[in-house]
C-alpha positions in Angstrom: 84.7 318.0 23.6 87.6 319.9 22.8 90.4 318.8 20.9 93.7 321.0 20.5 97.5 320.6 19.5 100.1 322.8 18.0 99.5 324.7 14.7 102.1 322.2 12.4 103.9 319.3 12.8 106.7 319.0 10.1 107.7 315.2 10.5 111.7 315.5 8.0 114.8 313.0 9.1 117.2 315.7 8.5 115.0 318.8 8.9 117.2 320.8 11.9 120.0 320.7 9.0 117.4 323.3 6.8 116.0 324.6 9.9 116.5 328.2 8.5 115.1 327.9 5.3 112.0 326.3 7.0 111.5 329.6 9.1 113.0 331.5 6.7 109.7 330.4 4.2 107.3 331.3 7.5 109.0 334.3 8.8 110.4 337.7 7.9 111.7 338.7 11.4 115.5 338.5 11.8 116.5 337.9 15.1 115.7 334.6 17.0 116.9 333.0 20.3 117.6 329.9 20.1 117.0 328.1 23.6 119.1 324.7 24.5 121.4 323.3 27.0 125.3 323.4 27.4 125.8 319.6 26.5 123.8 320.1 23.3 125.4 323.2 22.8 129.0 322.1 23.3 128.6 318.3 21.8 128.2 319.8 18.0 124.8 318.6 17.8 123.3 322.1 16.7 126.3 323.1 14.5 124.4 322.5 11.3 121.0 323.8 12.8 123.2 327.1 13.9 124.6 327.1 10.2 121.4 326.5 8.0 120.2 329.4 10.2 122.5 331.9 9.5 122.9 330.9 5.9 119.1 332.1 5.7 119.7 335.0 7.0 119.0 334.8 11.0 121.0 336.2 13.8 121.2 333.9 16.2 121.5 334.3 19.5 122.1 330.7 21.4 121.3 330.5 25.1 122.8 327.0 26.5 121.5 327.9 30.3 118.8 325.2 30.4 119.7 322.3 33.6 117.3 319.4 34.1 114.2 320.2 35.7 114.6 323.9 35.6 113.9 326.1 38.3 113.3 329.4 38.3 115.9 331.5 38.7 117.3 330.0 35.5 114.2 330.9 33.6 113.8 334.3 34.5 118.0 334.7 33.5 116.9 332.8 30.0 114.1 335.1 30.1 116.4 338.6 30.8 119.0 337.7 28.4 116.4 336.7 25.5 114.7 340.3 26.2 118.4 341.9 26.0 119.3 340.1 22.8 115.5 341.4 21.0 114.6 338.2 20.0 111.4 338.1 17.5 111.3 334.2 17.7 112.1 331.9 19.9 113.4 328.1 19.0 113.6 325.2 21.1 115.7 322.9 20.6 116.8 320.5 22.9 115.1 317.8 25.4 111.5 318.3 27.6 113.4 321.1 30.0 115.0 323.0 27.1 111.4 322.9 24.8 109.6 323.6 28.3 112.0 326.7 29.0 111.7 328.0 25.4 107.2 327.8 26.1 108.0 330.4 28.8 110.7 332.3 27.2 108.3 333.1 24.2 105.5 334.1 27.0 107.7 335.9 29.5 109.4 338.4 26.7 106.6 340.0 24.5 104.3 340.3 27.7 104.6 342.3 30.6 103.2 339.0 32.9 105.2 338.0 35.7 106.0 333.9 35.9 104.8 333.9 39.1 101.5 335.0 37.7 101.3 332.3 35.3 101.6 329.0 37.9 98.4 326.8 37.0 95.8 326.5 34.6 94.4 329.0 31.3 96.5 332.1 33.0 99.2 332.7 30.9 97.6 336.1 29.3 99.6 336.5 26.4 100.7 337.6 23.9 103.8 335.7 23.3 106.4 335.4 20.5 106.6 332.8 17.8 107.7 330.2 19.1 108.8 326.6 16.8 110.2 323.3 19.0 112.3 320.9 18.0 113.0 317.6 20.3 116.0 315.6 20.9 114.6 313.1 22.8 111.7 310.7 22.0 109.9 311.1 25.7 108.1 314.3 27.4 106.2 315.1 24.4 106.6 318.9 25.4 107.3 320.0 21.7 103.4 319.3 21.1 101.8 320.2 25.2 100.6 323.7 26.7 102.4 322.8 29.6 105.7 323.7 31.1 106.8 322.4 34.4 109.6 324.5 36.8 111.0 323.4 40.1 109.9 325.9 43.0 112.0 324.7 46.0 114.1 322.2 46.8 111.6 319.0 45.8 108.5 321.4 44.9 107.6 321.9 40.9 105.1 323.9 39.3 102.8 323.9 35.4 102.1 326.4 33.9 99.1 325.2 31.4 97.8 327.4 28.6 97.0 327.4 25.1 99.1 330.3 24.6 101.9 327.6 25.2 101.5 325.2 21.9 104.2 326.1 19.5 102.9 327.5 16.2 105.1 324.8 14.7 106.9 321.4 16.0 109.5 319.8 13.6 110.9 316.1 14.3 113.6 315.0 13.0 115.1 312.2 14.2 118.0 312.5 13.1 118.9 314.8 16.5 117.6 311.5 18.3 120.4 308.8 16.7 123.3 309.5 19.3 121.1 309.1 22.1 122.6 306.7 24.9 120.8 303.2 25.5 119.5 304.3 28.8 118.4 307.9 28.0 116.4 305.7 25.5 114.9 304.0 27.7 114.0 306.4 29.7 112.0 308.9 27.8 110.9 306.0 25.7 109.0 305.1 29.4 108.4 308.4 30.0 106.2 308.3 26.7 104.9 304.5 27.0 103.2 306.2 30.6 102.1 309.8 29.0 100.2 307.5 26.8 98.8 305.1 29.0 98.2 307.9 31.2 96.2 309.6 29.3 94.3 306.8 28.0 92.7 306.2 31.7 92.1 310.2 33.1 89.2 310.5 35.2 88.8 314.4 32.8 88.8 314.7 29.1 89.7 311.3 28.0 87.8 311.4 24.6 88.4 309.3 21.7 91.0 311.8 19.6 93.3 311.3 22.7 92.4 307.5 23.2 93.2 307.0 19.5 96.4 309.3 19.8 97.3 307.4 23.0 96.6 303.6 21.4 98.7 304.3 18.7 101.7 305.7 20.4 101.5 302.7 23.1 102.1 300.6 20.0 104.6 302.0 18.0 107.0 303.0 21.6 106.1 299.2 22.6 107.1 297.5 19.2 110.2 299.8 18.5 111.9 301.0 22.4 114.3 297.7 22.5 115.4 298.5 18.8 115.9 301.7 19.8 118.2 301.1 22.7 120.2 298.5 20.5 123.9 299.3 19.8 123.3 299.7 16.2 121.8 303.3 15.2 118.6 301.7 14.0 117.0 304.8 11.9 113.7 303.0 11.3 113.2 302.7 15.1 114.2 306.0 16.1 111.8 307.8 13.8 109.1 305.6 15.5 110.0 306.2 18.9 110.1 309.6 18.0 106.5 309.5 16.2 105.0 307.6 19.1 106.4 309.9 21.8 104.6 313.0 20.0 101.2 311.3 19.6 101.6 310.9 23.5 102.1 314.2 23.8 99.3 314.8 21.7 97.0 313.1 23.7 98.0 313.9 27.1 98.1 317.3 26.4 94.0 316.7 26.6 93.5 313.8 28.5 95.7 314.8 31.2 98.5 312.7 33.1 97.6 311.6 36.9 99.5 309.7 39.8 102.3 308.4 38.0 103.4 311.9 37.5 102.5 313.1 40.6 104.2 310.2 42.7 107.2 311.1 40.4 107.4 314.5 40.5 108.7 314.4 44.5 111.2 311.2 43.4 113.3 313.5 40.8 112.9 316.8 43.4 114.3 315.0 46.4 116.7 312.5 44.6 117.7 314.0 41.7 116.9 311.0 39.9 115.9 311.8 35.6 112.1 312.3 35.0 111.6 309.7 32.2 113.3 307.1 34.8 111.0 308.3 37.8 108.1 308.1 35.8 109.6 303.9 35.2 110.2 303.0 39.2 106.5 304.3 39.9 104.4 302.6 37.1 104.3 299.1 37.6 102.6 299.6 41.6 100.7 302.9 40.3 99.4 300.4 37.7 98.0 297.5 40.2 96.7 300.4 42.2 94.5 301.5 39.6 93.7 297.9 38.2 91.1 297.6 41.1 88.9 299.7 39.2 89.7 300.1 35.9 90.7 297.0 35.1 88.7 297.0 31.5 91.4 299.7 30.3 94.0 298.0 31.1 92.5 295.1 29.6 91.5 296.8 26.3 96.0 298.3 26.5 96.6 295.2 26.6 94.9 294.3 23.4 97.8 296.6 21.8 101.0 295.4 23.5 100.2 291.8 25.0 100.6 288.8 22.8 97.0 287.1 22.1 95.9 288.5 25.4 92.7 286.3 27.2 90.8 285.6 29.9 88.8 288.6 32.4 89.2 292.5 31.8 91.5 291.2 36.0 93.6 288.6 33.3 94.6 291.0 30.7 94.9 293.7 33.0 97.7 291.6 34.7 99.0 290.6 32.0 99.2 294.5 30.2 101.5 295.2 33.9 103.8 292.4 33.4 104.3 292.8 29.5 106.0 296.5 30.7 107.8 295.1 34.1 109.1 292.8 31.2 110.2 295.7 29.4 111.2 297.9 32.3 113.6 295.1 32.9 114.6 294.4 29.6 115.8 297.7 28.7 118.5 297.5 32.0 117.8 301.1 33.2 117.1 300.5 37.5 114.0 299.3 38.4 113.5 299.8 42.7 113.7 302.3 43.9 116.5 301.3 46.5 119.0 300.9 43.3 118.6 304.9 43.3 119.0 305.4 46.9 115.8 305.8 48.3 115.1 303.9 51.7 112.0 302.9 53.5 112.9 306.3 56.1 112.4 308.5 52.7 108.9 307.4 52.1 106.7 309.5 53.9 108.1 312.9 52.7 108.2 311.6 49.3 103.7 310.7 49.9 103.4 314.2 51.8 105.0 315.6 49.0 103.1 313.5 46.2 100.0 315.0 48.2 100.8 318.4 46.7 100.5 317.7 43.0 96.3 317.8 43.2 96.0 319.0 39.4 97.5 315.4 38.3 95.9 313.6 41.1 92.9 314.6 40.5 92.9 313.0 37.0 93.5 310.0 38.3 91.2 306.9 38.0 91.2 306.0 41.7 91.3 308.5 44.5 94.0 308.2 46.0 95.1 309.1 49.9 98.8 310.3 51.2 98.9 306.0 52.6 98.0 305.1 49.5 101.0 307.0 48.4 103.3 305.5 50.8 101.9 302.0 50.1 102.7 302.5 46.0 106.3 303.8 47.0 107.0 301.2 49.6 106.0 298.5 46.5 108.5 300.1 44.2 111.1 300.2 46.8 
């Protein structure tokens, strides 16, 4: 068994307000490239961090070109701008897409390797620039994973998976998540729950450490999601959600995700549905499909989120799925594929695209055919 994660994890409310000092204690470099998106940059959320960096003597180049589901051309353009800035250190601050791009920039700027040659598992040869990641959502767990997802075509995505992409430091500052709208909080929170569930049931590399992290993450997320989605700013719930998302990220970084993600990717790629919502829409029918072969695993997870589950493993597994369905309903986000504009005529194409996610489908506890995928999509319609 092998378990890997980031070198350093700092959990501190308000840490972004003193990021310059935090980094200056660790690095003597001067030129920093901050990777983010235009919305965050324009919102003023980054202002305290930028002020802190300036006060600590950092020369900062802000690149805010990142978009959701970042395509190859955006990654390459950002990398070129980072090279021109002569960046010595990369700071990713934002949602999962910004963090994913920051990982790749750290690798692309420091080496002559092409992005195309990095696709797949274990293909990043290095070196890379020092890398610090700060999430602004409690969902993707990207701050602690060695994975970066790139959109490679109209409906296709490729992954770069390599230990080289583990950050030198991940910083969890729940203050940055306090203003996240309820719908986005729900979508990213369910995304994190999917990470925990799929890590716990992964066919490959499931291990006692990933199990422990997945269980703790699932409990934190289940207990705090609705409070975090509430109208009032709830610091305790936000801190718990951010920690839960990171623990789930550490779990699935070692015991990789499976069919929920494989079937969610085509939904996002074709219909431009946010990743967390895509996962949420497809989660219940995938769980029903898998429960036929691993009811004992879902029964174990039921002990965490279902009050006093009883009966057989199959009964507990069903209670587990029903609890998740109820939680999704209570958040008020869309629950059916039809709610995001998907029709029965679209299902064949989605199923065909899902089967291209060989890396993910191989981790699913139950083998899944193209017809199975279509049946799952139909159940979610």
